[in-house]
Jmol script that loads the backbone (N, CA, C; Angstrom):
load data "model"
ATOM      1  N   MET A   1      59.891  14.027 175.266  1.00  0.00           N
ATOM      2  CA  MET A   1      59.821  13.895 173.827  1.00  0.00           C
ATOM      3  C   MET A   1      59.842  12.419 173.433  1.00  0.00           C
ATOM      4  N   ILE A   2      60.571  11.605 174.176  1.00  0.00           N
ATOM      5  CA  ILE A   2      60.649  10.182 173.859  1.00  0.00           C
ATOM      6  C   ILE A   2      59.281   9.528 173.986  1.00  0.00           C
ATOM      7  N   PHE A   3      58.520   9.929 174.992  1.00  0.00           N
ATOM      8  CA  PHE A   3      57.181   9.378 175.173  1.00  0.00           C
ATOM      9  C   PHE A   3      56.302   9.670 173.961  1.00  0.00           C
ATOM     10  N   PHE A   4      56.368  10.901 173.454  1.00  0.00           N
ATOM     11  CA  PHE A   4      55.515  11.276 172.340  1.00  0.00           C
ATOM     12  C   PHE A   4      55.977  10.633 171.031  1.00  0.00           C
ATOM     13  N   VAL A   5      57.279  10.492 170.847  1.00  0.00           N
ATOM     14  CA  VAL A   5      57.775   9.798 169.657  1.00  0.00           C
ATOM     15  C   VAL A   5      57.331   8.342 169.694  1.00  0.00           C
ATOM     16  N   ASN A   6      57.362   7.750 170.867  1.00  0.00           N
ATOM     17  CA  ASN A   6      56.890   6.373 171.011  1.00  0.00           C
ATOM     18  C   ASN A   6      55.408   6.277 170.649  1.00  0.00           C
ATOM     19  N   GLN A   7      54.632   7.259 171.076  1.00  0.00           N
ATOM     20  CA  GLN A   7      53.198   7.264 170.766  1.00  0.00           C
ATOM     21  C   GLN A   7      52.964   7.363 169.256  1.00  0.00           C
ATOM     22  N   ILE A   8      53.728   8.208 168.581  1.00  0.00           N
ATOM     23  CA  ILE A   8      53.595   8.335 167.126  1.00  0.00           C
ATOM     24  C   ILE A   8      53.984   7.036 166.443  1.00  0.00           C
ATOM     25  N   LEU A   9      55.076   6.438 166.894  1.00  0.00           N
ATOM     26  CA  LEU A   9      55.523   5.196 166.260  1.00  0.00           C
ATOM     27  C   LEU A   9      54.511   4.072 166.445  1.00  0.00           C
ATOM     28  N   LEU A  10      53.858   4.019 167.593  1.00  0.00           N
ATOM     29  CA  LEU A  10      52.824   3.006 167.787  1.00  0.00           C
ATOM     30  C   LEU A  10      51.638   3.238 166.859  1.00  0.00           C
ATOM     31  N   THR A  11      51.259   4.494 166.684  1.00  0.00           N
ATOM     32  CA  THR A  11      50.161   4.818 165.762  1.00  0.00           C
ATOM     33  C   THR A  11      50.539   4.477 164.333  1.00  0.00           C
ATOM     34  N   VAL A  12      51.752   4.844 163.939  1.00  0.00           N
ATOM     35  CA  VAL A  12      52.221   4.552 162.584  1.00  0.00           C
ATOM     36  C   VAL A  12      52.302   3.053 162.358  1.00  0.00           C
ATOM     37  N   GLU A  13      52.750   2.320 163.354  1.00  0.00           N
ATOM     38  CA  GLU A  13      52.848   0.864 163.226  1.00  0.00           C
ATOM     39  C   GLU A  13      51.472   0.245 162.986  1.00  0.00           C
ATOM     40  N   GLN A  14      50.463   0.738 163.702  1.00  0.00           N
ATOM     41  CA  GLN A  14      49.113   0.214 163.502  1.00  0.00           C
ATOM     42  C   GLN A  14      48.595   0.538 162.108  1.00  0.00           C
ATOM     43  N   LEU A  15      48.885   1.735 161.627  1.00  0.00           N
ATOM     44  CA  LEU A  15      48.424   2.112 160.292  1.00  0.00           C
ATOM     45  C   LEU A  15      49.127   1.312 159.203  1.00  0.00           C
ATOM     46  N   LEU A  16      50.423   1.114 159.373  1.00  0.00           N
ATOM     47  CA  LEU A  16      51.164   0.342 158.367  1.00  0.00           C
ATOM     48  C   LEU A  16      50.775  -1.131 158.393  1.00  0.00           C
ATOM     49  N   ALA A  17      50.381  -1.637 159.563  1.00  0.00           N
ATOM     50  CA  ALA A  17      49.935  -3.026 159.651  1.00  0.00           C
ATOM     51  C   ALA A  17      48.639  -3.227 158.877  1.00  0.00           C
ATOM     52  N   LYS A  18      47.844  -2.174 158.742  1.00  0.00           N
ATOM     53  CA  LYS A  18      46.597  -2.255 157.981  1.00  0.00           C
ATOM     54  C   LYS A  18      46.817  -1.888 156.517  1.00  0.00           C
ATOM     55  N   SER A  19      48.073  -1.833 156.116  1.00  0.00           N
ATOM     56  CA  SER A  19      48.515  -1.544 154.747  1.00  0.00           C
ATOM     57  C   SER A  19      47.966  -0.215 154.227  1.00  0.00           C
ATOM     58  N   ALA A  20      48.058   0.809 155.061  1.00  0.00           N
ATOM     59  CA  ALA A  20      47.685   2.156 154.634  1.00  0.00           C
ATOM     60  C   ALA A  20      48.804   2.715 153.759  1.00  0.00           C
ATOM     61  N   PRO A  21      48.469   3.563 152.809  1.00  0.00           N
ATOM     62  CA  PRO A  21      49.512   4.158 151.960  1.00  0.00           C
ATOM     63  C   PRO A  21      50.515   4.969 152.790  1.00  0.00           C
ATOM     64  N   PHE A  22      51.758   4.893 152.389  1.00  0.00           N
ATOM     65  CA  PHE A  22      52.827   5.552 153.132  1.00  0.00           C
ATOM     66  C   PHE A  22      52.613   7.059 153.192  1.00  0.00           C
ATOM     67  N   SER A  23      52.124   7.659 152.123  1.00  0.00           N
ATOM     68  CA  SER A  23      51.893   9.115 152.109  1.00  0.00           C
ATOM     69  C   SER A  23      50.844   9.511 153.142  1.00  0.00           C
ATOM     70  N   ASP A  24      49.812   8.676 153.322  1.00  0.00           N
ATOM     71  CA  ASP A  24      48.797   8.963 154.335  1.00  0.00           C
ATOM     72  C   ASP A  24      49.366   8.844 155.745  1.00  0.00           C
ATOM     73  N   VAL A  25      50.226   7.874 155.939  1.00  0.00           N
ATOM     74  CA  VAL A  25      50.863   7.696 157.251  1.00  0.00           C
ATOM     75  C   VAL A  25      51.746   8.904 157.577  1.00  0.00           C
ATOM     76  N   MET A  26      52.498   9.382 156.584  1.00  0.00           N
ATOM     77  CA  MET A  26      53.339  10.562 156.791  1.00  0.00           C
ATOM     78  C   MET A  26      52.480  11.791 157.063  1.00  0.00           C
ATOM     79  N   ARG A  27      51.342  11.896 156.404  1.00  0.00           N
ATOM     80  CA  ARG A  27      50.446  13.023 156.621  1.00  0.00           C
ATOM     81  C   ARG A  27      49.894  12.989 158.050  1.00  0.00           C
ATOM     82  N   ILE A  28      49.529  11.819 158.526  1.00  0.00           N
ATOM     83  CA  ILE A  28      49.027  11.696 159.900  1.00  0.00           C
ATOM     84  C   ILE A  28      50.119  12.059 160.902  1.00  0.00           C
ATOM     85  N   MET A  29      51.341  11.631 160.639  1.00  0.00           N
ATOM     86  CA  MET A  29      52.446  12.008 161.521  1.00  0.00           C
ATOM     87  C   MET A  29      52.644  13.515 161.530  1.00  0.00           C
ATOM     88  N   PHE A  30      52.560  14.133 160.363  1.00  0.00           N
ATOM     89  CA  PHE A  30      52.738  15.583 160.260  1.00  0.00           C
ATOM     90  C   PHE A  30      51.615  16.314 160.999  1.00  0.00           C
ATOM     91  N   TYR A  31      50.387  15.835 160.864  1.00  0.00           N
ATOM     92  CA  TYR A  31      49.253  16.479 161.519  1.00  0.00           C
ATOM     93  C   TYR A  31      49.250  16.273 163.033  1.00  0.00           C
ATOM     94  N   SER A  32      49.936  15.284 163.525  1.00  0.00           N
ATOM     95  CA  SER A  32      49.984  15.060 164.967  1.00  0.00           C
ATOM     96  C   SER A  32      51.097  15.869 165.642  1.00  0.00           C
ATOM     97  N   LEU A  33      51.957  16.514 164.868  1.00  0.00           N
ATOM     98  CA  LEU A  33      53.043  17.303 165.451  1.00  0.00           C
ATOM     99  C   LEU A  33      52.559  18.476 166.303  1.00  0.00           C
ATOM    100  N   PRO A  34      51.549  19.251 165.904  1.00  0.00           N
ATOM    101  CA  PRO A  34      51.117  20.351 166.793  1.00  0.00           C
ATOM    102  C   PRO A  34      50.681  19.869 168.176  1.00  0.00           C
ATOM    103  N   PHE A  35      49.987  18.745 168.230  1.00  0.00           N
ATOM    104  CA  PHE A  35      49.580  18.200 169.520  1.00  0.00           C
ATOM    105  C   PHE A  35      50.799  17.831 170.356  1.00  0.00           C
ATOM    106  N   ILE A  36      51.772  17.223 169.730  1.00  0.00           N
ATOM    107  CA  ILE A  36      52.972  16.797 170.453  1.00  0.00           C
ATOM    108  C   ILE A  36      53.746  18.010 170.957  1.00  0.00           C
ATOM    109  N   ILE A  37      53.866  19.030 170.120  1.00  0.00           N
ATOM    110  CA  ILE A  37      54.584  20.231 170.532  1.00  0.00           C
ATOM    111  C   ILE A  37      53.834  20.938 171.656  1.00  0.00           C
ATOM    112  N   ALA A  38      52.511  20.998 171.547  1.00  0.00           N
ATOM    113  CA  ALA A  38      51.715  21.648 172.593  1.00  0.00           C
ATOM    114  C   ALA A  38      51.822  20.907 173.915  1.00  0.00           C
ATOM    115  N   GLN A  39      51.980  19.603 173.878  1.00  0.00           N
ATOM    116  CA  GLN A  39      52.104  18.830 175.107  1.00  0.00           C
ATOM    117  C   GLN A  39      53.515  18.876 175.682  1.00  0.00           C
ATOM    118  N   SER A  40      54.517  18.920 174.819  1.00  0.00           N
ATOM    119  CA  SER A  40      55.891  18.813 175.316  1.00  0.00           C
ATOM    120  C   SER A  40      56.550  20.160 175.595  1.00  0.00           C
ATOM    121  N   ALA A  41      56.078  21.257 175.023  1.00  0.00           N
ATOM    122  CA  ALA A  41      56.727  22.564 175.225  1.00  0.00           C
ATOM    123  C   ALA A  41      56.725  23.006 176.687  1.00  0.00           C
ATOM    124  N   PRO A  42      55.610  22.917 177.417  1.00  0.00           N
ATOM    125  CA  PRO A  42      55.675  23.344 178.827  1.00  0.00           C
ATOM    126  C   PRO A  42      56.617  22.484 179.672  1.00  0.00           C
ATOM    127  N   PHE A  43      56.643  21.190 179.413  1.00  0.00           N
ATOM    128  CA  PHE A  43      57.536  20.320 180.178  1.00  0.00           C
ATOM    129  C   PHE A  43      58.993  20.576 179.816  1.00  0.00           C
ATOM    130  N   ALA A  44      59.260  20.814 178.545  1.00  0.00           N
ATOM    131  CA  ALA A  44      60.628  21.127 178.124  1.00  0.00           C
ATOM    132  C   ALA A  44      61.087  22.442 178.737  1.00  0.00           C
ATOM    133  N   THR A  45      60.177  23.407 178.811  1.00  0.00           N
ATOM    134  CA  THR A  45      60.501  24.689 179.440  1.00  0.00           C
ATOM    135  C   THR A  45      60.808  24.494 180.913  1.00  0.00           C
ATOM    136  N   LEU A  46      59.996  23.716 181.583  1.00  0.00           N
ATOM    137  CA  LEU A  46      60.220  23.453 183.005  1.00  0.00           C
ATOM    138  C   LEU A  46      61.565  22.792 183.245  1.00  0.00           C
ATOM    139  N   VAL A  47      61.899  21.798 182.450  1.00  0.00           N
ATOM    140  CA  VAL A  47      63.177  21.097 182.606  1.00  0.00           C
ATOM    141  C   VAL A  47      64.336  22.042 182.297  1.00  0.00           C
ATOM    142  N   GLY A  48      64.205  22.845 181.248  1.00  0.00           N
ATOM    143  CA  GLY A  48      65.270  23.787 180.895  1.00  0.00           C
ATOM    144  C   GLY A  48      65.515  24.814 181.975  1.00  0.00           C
ATOM    145  N   PHE A  49      64.420  25.388 182.505  1.00  0.00           N
ATOM    146  CA  PHE A  49      64.575  26.363 183.580  1.00  0.00           C
ATOM    147  C   PHE A  49      65.143  25.717 184.836  1.00  0.00           C
ATOM    148  N   SER A  50      64.708  24.519 185.142  1.00  0.00           N
ATOM    149  CA  SER A  50      65.224  23.828 186.332  1.00  0.00           C
ATOM    150  C   SER A  50      66.716  23.550 186.198  1.00  0.00           C
ATOM    151  N   MET A  51      67.135  23.139 185.020  1.00  0.00           N
ATOM    152  CA  MET A  51      68.558  22.865 184.813  1.00  0.00           C
ATOM    153  C   MET A  51      69.391  24.149 184.889  1.00  0.00           C
ATOM    154  N   SER A  52      68.887  25.224 184.281  1.00  0.00           N
ATOM    155  CA  SER A  52      69.662  26.468 184.312  1.00  0.00           C
ATOM    156  C   SER A  52      69.719  27.054 185.715  1.00  0.00           C
ATOM    157  N   LEU A  53      68.603  27.020 186.445  1.00  0.00           N
ATOM    158  CA  LEU A  53      68.615  27.529 187.811  1.00  0.00           C
ATOM    159  C   LEU A  53      69.448  26.637 188.730  1.00  0.00           C
ATOM    160  N   GLY A  54      69.440  25.348 188.483  1.00  0.00           N
ATOM    161  CA  GLY A  54      70.293  24.442 189.251  1.00  0.00           C
ATOM    162  C   GLY A  54      71.768  24.734 189.010  1.00  0.00           C
ATOM    163  N   GLY A  55      72.109  25.028 187.757  1.00  0.00           N
ATOM    164  CA  GLY A  55      73.491  25.403 187.447  1.00  0.00           C
ATOM    165  C   GLY A  55      73.882  26.711 188.109  1.00  0.00           C
ATOM    166  N   MET A  56      72.938  27.655 188.135  1.00  0.00           N
ATOM    167  CA  MET A  56      73.214  28.923 188.816  1.00  0.00           C
ATOM    168  C   MET A  56      73.388  28.717 190.317  1.00  0.00           C
ATOM    169  N   MET A  57      72.604  27.823 190.888  1.00  0.00           N
ATOM    170  CA  MET A  57      72.742  27.552 192.326  1.00  0.00           C
ATOM    171  C   MET A  57      74.073  26.870 192.631  1.00  0.00           C
ATOM    172  N   SER A  58      74.483  25.937 191.793  1.00  0.00           N
ATOM    173  CA  SER A  58      75.718  25.202 192.073  1.00  0.00           C
ATOM    174  C   SER A  58      76.960  26.068 191.881  1.00  0.00           C
ATOM    175  N   SER A  59      76.884  27.065 191.013  1.00  0.00           N
ATOM    176  CA  SER A  59      78.043  27.944 190.836  1.00  0.00           C
ATOM    177  C   SER A  59      77.915  29.231 191.654  1.00  0.00           C
ATOM    178  N   ASN A  60      76.977  29.248 192.602  1.00  0.00           N
ATOM    179  CA  ASN A  60      76.777  30.348 193.550  1.00  0.00           C
ATOM    180  C   ASN A  60      76.393  31.676 192.891  1.00  0.00           C
ATOM    181  N   GLU A  61      75.842  31.626 191.689  1.00  0.00           N
ATOM    182  CA  GLU A  61      75.413  32.860 191.040  1.00  0.00           C
ATOM    183  C   GLU A  61      74.192  33.446 191.733  1.00  0.00           C
ATOM    184  N   ILE A  62      73.295  32.597 192.214  1.00  0.00           N
ATOM    185  CA  ILE A  62      72.122  33.083 192.940  1.00  0.00           C
ATOM    186  C   ILE A  62      72.580  33.788 194.225  1.00  0.00           C
ATOM    187  N   LEU A  63      73.579  33.222 194.882  1.00  0.00           N
ATOM    188  CA  LEU A  63      74.120  33.850 196.096  1.00  0.00           C
ATOM    189  C   LEU A  63      74.696  35.228 195.788  1.00  0.00           C
ATOM    190  N   ILE A  64      75.370  35.357 194.663  1.00  0.00           N
ATOM    191  CA  ILE A  64      75.943  36.644 194.261  1.00  0.00           C
ATOM    192  C   ILE A  64      74.832  37.650 193.986  1.00  0.00           C
ATOM    193  N   PHE A  65      73.781  37.215 193.283  1.00  0.00           N
ATOM    194  CA  PHE A  65      72.639  38.100 193.044  1.00  0.00           C
ATOM    195  C   PHE A  65      72.003  38.552 194.356  1.00  0.00           C
ATOM    196  N   ARG A  66      71.832  37.608 195.262  1.00  0.00           N
ATOM    197  CA  ARG A  66      71.222  37.942 196.555  1.00  0.00           C
ATOM    198  C   ARG A  66      72.106  38.913 197.337  1.00  0.00           C
ATOM    199  N   ALA A  67      73.428  38.727 197.280  1.00  0.00           N
ATOM    200  CA  ALA A  67      74.346  39.629 197.977  1.00  0.00           C
ATOM    201  C   ALA A  67      74.358  41.014 197.336  1.00  0.00           C
ATOM    202  N   SER A  68      74.015  41.081 196.048  1.00  0.00           N
ATOM    203  CA  SER A  68      73.954  42.368 195.348  1.00  0.00           C
ATOM    204  C   SER A  68      72.668  43.130 195.632  1.00  0.00           C
ATOM    205  N   GLY A  69      71.738  42.504 196.332  1.00  0.00           N
ATOM    206  CA  GLY A  69      70.520  43.195 196.701  1.00  0.00           C
ATOM    207  C   GLY A  69      69.287  42.781 195.918  1.00  0.00           C
ATOM    208  N   PHE A  70      69.399  41.795 195.040  1.00  0.00           N
ATOM    209  CA  PHE A  70      68.246  41.320 194.285  1.00  0.00           C
ATOM    210  C   PHE A  70      67.409  40.375 195.144  1.00  0.00           C
ATOM    211  N   SER A  71      66.107  40.499 195.050  1.00  0.00           N
ATOM    212  CA  SER A  71      65.237  39.550 195.742  1.00  0.00           C
ATOM    213  C   SER A  71      65.044  38.324 194.838  1.00  0.00           C
ATOM    214  N   PHE A  72      64.522  37.261 195.431  1.00  0.00           N
ATOM    215  CA  PHE A  72      64.272  36.058 194.637  1.00  0.00           C
ATOM    216  C   PHE A  72      63.282  36.347 193.507  1.00  0.00           C
ATOM    217  N   ILE A  73      62.297  37.179 193.781  1.00  0.00           N
ATOM    218  CA  ILE A  73      61.295  37.505 192.761  1.00  0.00           C
ATOM    219  C   ILE A  73      61.947  38.214 191.579  1.00  0.00           C
ATOM    220  N   LYS A  74      62.851  39.159 191.842  1.00  0.00           N
ATOM    221  CA  LYS A  74      63.537  39.852 190.755  1.00  0.00           C
ATOM    222  C   LYS A  74      64.424  38.902 189.957  1.00  0.00           C
ATOM    223  N   ILE A  75      65.051  37.977 190.636  1.00  0.00           N
ATOM    224  CA  ILE A  75      65.927  37.025 189.948  1.00  0.00           C
ATOM    225  C   ILE A  75      65.109  36.118 189.039  1.00  0.00           C
ATOM    226  N   PHE A  76      63.912  35.736 189.502  1.00  0.00           N
ATOM    227  CA  PHE A  76      63.108  34.776 188.756  1.00  0.00           C
ATOM    228  C   PHE A  76      62.066  35.416 187.853  1.00  0.00           C
ATOM    229  N   TYR A  77      62.067  36.752 187.698  1.00  0.00           N
ATOM    230  CA  TYR A  77      61.140  37.401 186.771  1.00  0.00           C
ATOM    231  C   TYR A  77      61.220  36.825 185.359  1.00  0.00           C
ATOM    232  N   PRO A  78      62.411  36.693 184.773  1.00  0.00           N
ATOM    233  CA  PRO A  78      62.459  36.131 183.409  1.00  0.00           C
ATOM    234  C   PRO A  78      61.869  34.715 183.331  1.00  0.00           C
ATOM    235  N   VAL A  79      62.114  33.916 184.352  1.00  0.00           N
ATOM    236  CA  VAL A  79      61.583  32.557 184.371  1.00  0.00           C
ATOM    237  C   VAL A  79      60.060  32.587 184.440  1.00  0.00           C
ATOM    238  N   ILE A  80      59.531  33.440 185.310  1.00  0.00           N
ATOM    239  CA  ILE A  80      58.084  33.525 185.468  1.00  0.00           C
ATOM    240  C   ILE A  80      57.432  34.046 184.189  1.00  0.00           C
ATOM    241  N   ILE A  81      57.991  35.095 183.604  1.00  0.00           N
ATOM    242  CA  ILE A  81      57.400  35.699 182.407  1.00  0.00           C
ATOM    243  C   ILE A  81      57.473  34.751 181.218  1.00  0.00           C
ATOM    244  N   LEU A  82      58.646  34.184 180.972  1.00  0.00           N
ATOM    245  CA  LEU A  82      58.771  33.269 179.832  1.00  0.00           C
ATOM    246  C   LEU A  82      57.969  31.990 180.032  1.00  0.00           C
ATOM    247  N   GLY A  83      57.960  31.472 181.241  1.00  0.00           N
ATOM    248  CA  GLY A  83      57.161  30.276 181.516  1.00  0.00           C
ATOM    249  C   GLY A  83      55.682  30.507 181.296  1.00  0.00           C
ATOM    250  N   THR A  84      55.194  31.678 181.738  1.00  0.00           N
ATOM    251  CA  THR A  84      53.792  32.020 181.534  1.00  0.00           C
ATOM    252  C   THR A  84      53.485  32.211 180.053  1.00  0.00           C
ATOM    253  N   ALA A  85      54.379  32.891 179.331  1.00  0.00           N
ATOM    254  CA  ALA A  85      54.165  33.123 177.904  1.00  0.00           C
ATOM    255  C   ALA A  85      54.148  31.817 177.122  1.00  0.00           C
ATOM    256  N   ILE A  86      55.052  30.910 177.431  1.00  0.00           N
ATOM    257  CA  ILE A  86      55.097  29.625 176.727  1.00  0.00           C
ATOM    258  C   ILE A  86      53.878  28.797 177.066  1.00  0.00           C
ATOM    259  N   SER A  87      53.433  28.824 178.307  1.00  0.00           N
ATOM    260  CA  SER A  87      52.232  28.074 178.691  1.00  0.00           C
ATOM    261  C   SER A  87      50.984  28.621 178.012  1.00  0.00           C
ATOM    262  N   ILE A  88      50.862  29.946 177.944  1.00  0.00           N
ATOM    263  CA  ILE A  88      49.704  30.550 177.267  1.00  0.00           C
ATOM    264  C   ILE A  88      49.760  30.255 175.775  1.00  0.00           C
ATOM    265  N   GLY A  89      50.954  30.380 175.190  1.00  0.00           N
ATOM    266  CA  GLY A  89      51.095  30.052 173.761  1.00  0.00           C
ATOM    267  C   GLY A  89      50.768  28.597 173.472  1.00  0.00           C
ATOM    268  N   SER A  90      51.180  27.729 174.356  1.00  0.00           N
ATOM    269  CA  SER A  90      50.885  26.313 174.188  1.00  0.00           C
ATOM    270  C   SER A  90      49.386  26.049 174.340  1.00  0.00           C
ATOM    271  N   PHE A  91      48.743  26.762 175.253  1.00  0.00           N
ATOM    272  CA  PHE A  91      47.299  26.595 175.442  1.00  0.00           C
ATOM    273  C   PHE A  91      46.532  27.062 174.206  1.00  0.00           C
ATOM    274  N   LEU A  92      46.965  28.205 173.657  1.00  0.00           N
ATOM    275  CA  LEU A  92      46.267  28.731 172.471  1.00  0.00           C
ATOM    276  C   LEU A  92      46.512  27.854 171.261  1.00  0.00           C
TER     277      LEU A  92
END
end "model"
wireframe off; spacefill off
backbone 0.3
color backbone group
């Protein structure tokens, strides 16, 4: 997200340097939000899932699931389904 905010600020800085009206600059920032969200949502999802699965691994929850008879595929079904849905939504 920091990368994309930096990109917006650089664009806004160039527009303000050319003395563009503030309302137009705000409109351009608003119109660039869908692109930023579409670019950052899959990466944010990946980081979130990685952090949650890492926490589950460190507290041995994955080991408990495996000892209960769950396969890795069953454990990661929600991750696979939600990740695919967010990626498709972001693509559309």
